[in-house]
C-alpha positions, 0 to 999 in steps of 0.5 A, a space after each residue: 500500500 502506498 503512502 499516498 493511497 491509504 485513507 484514514 479509514 484503512 489506517 485505522 483498520 491497520 493500526 487496530 490490528 496492532 492494538 489488539 495485542 496491547 491491554 490497558 488497565 480500566 482505571 488508568 489515569 489520563 497521564 498513564 493512558 497518554 504515555 501508553 498511546 505514545 508507546 504504541 505509536 513508537 511500536 507501530 513505527 518500529 522495526 516490528 511495527 506496521 508496514 503502513 505506519 512505517 511508510 508515512 511522513 509528515 506530508 503523506 499524513 496531511 490528508 489524514 489530518 484534514 479528514 480527521 479534523 472534518 470528521 470531528 466537526 461533523 460529529 460536533 454538528 450532529 451532536 454525536 457525543 460518542 462519535 466525537 469521543 472516537 473522532 477526537 481520539 483519531 485526531 489525537 493520533 495524528 498529533 502523536 504520529 507527527 510528534 513521533 516522526 519529528 522525534 525520529 528525525 531529532 527535531 522535537 518529541 511529544 514532550 516538547 509539544 506538550 510543554 510548549 502548549 503548557 507554557 503558552 497557556 500559562 503565559 497567555 492567561 495572566 488573569 488566571 496564573 498571574 495578577 493581571 485583571 482581564 474581565 471579558 472574553 473579548 479583552 482576553 482575545 485582544 490580550 492574546 493577539 497583542 501578546 502573540 505580536 509582541 512575542 513574534 515582533 509582528 505588525 498586524 499586517 504580518 499577523 494577518 499574512 500568517 493566517 493559514 491559506 489552507 483554511 476555508 476561504 470564508 473562515 480565513 476572511 473572517 479571521 483576517 477581518 477580526 484581526 483588522 478590527 482589533 487593530 482599529 480598522 473596523 467596518 460598520 454594517 452599513 459600510 459592509 453593505 455598501 461594499 457588497 452593493 458595489 461588488 454586485 454592481 460591478 458583476 452585473 455591469 460585466 466589467 470583465 473582472 467577474 472573479 474579483 467582483 465575486 471575491 469582493 462580494 463574498 468578503 463583504 458577506 463574511 464581514 456582515 456575518 461577522 458583525 452579526 455574530 455569525 460564523 460564515 463558514 458554518 452558516 454556509 455549510 448548514 445552508 448547503 445541507 438544508 438545500 440538499 435535504 430539500 432537493 432530496 425531499 422533492 424526489 427530483 434528480 435535478 438540483 434546481 428543478 425536476 425538469 432542469 429549468 432555471 429557477 428564479 431567486 427564492 424558487 429553490 426553497 
């Protein structure tokens, strides 16, 4: 089996075969259970371990990490708490797997990962572990972002540029918009609506830059959603689900209508 060809499901099946030889005390502490997980991962990567696990590297595991992340989100959206428990375990496996690869290369190990996270949580919560007074959730976030910039010596623009490009575009847009707002570059709801209307006019007038106009529209919609406290990515995900459910409920093989005819705005409802 090639490193690129194995899915997250096949990986779980293969590693499960190895886990059957490992027993665990029912009353293990979290620390003991985590230590055992790390040992299992090292065994899977060892000379007598699993051929699939031994083939992997950081890049080949990217798809598995992405799949597991979205499976966690699916479980949360479905309020499937037993499923969430399982999916969080699969996601944790990815963290341990990447740390094991790094350890083998002499870069860092899982202890470095955990200690780094511990130190970060303590340093960025001085209102809990120190003497500072921060009373609101928004103030906590502002303090967190400001401290990150100080630690890294970054400007707001540099921080925005580091928002991962791999994020879904609506989520990335809202993250950048929030950072801009914390730096004092907030836009009003009326301003976002004007941006949306300007982009829509550009699209309707056929200025020859349809893609740019649509991009401006989506960015403005993301801003409007943010200003109303709405996660744009989640809102669109749920609306797609509702549309699929409505289409399935109509019993139609066509997406828009049973006869394939165009449907006016609102007709899809």
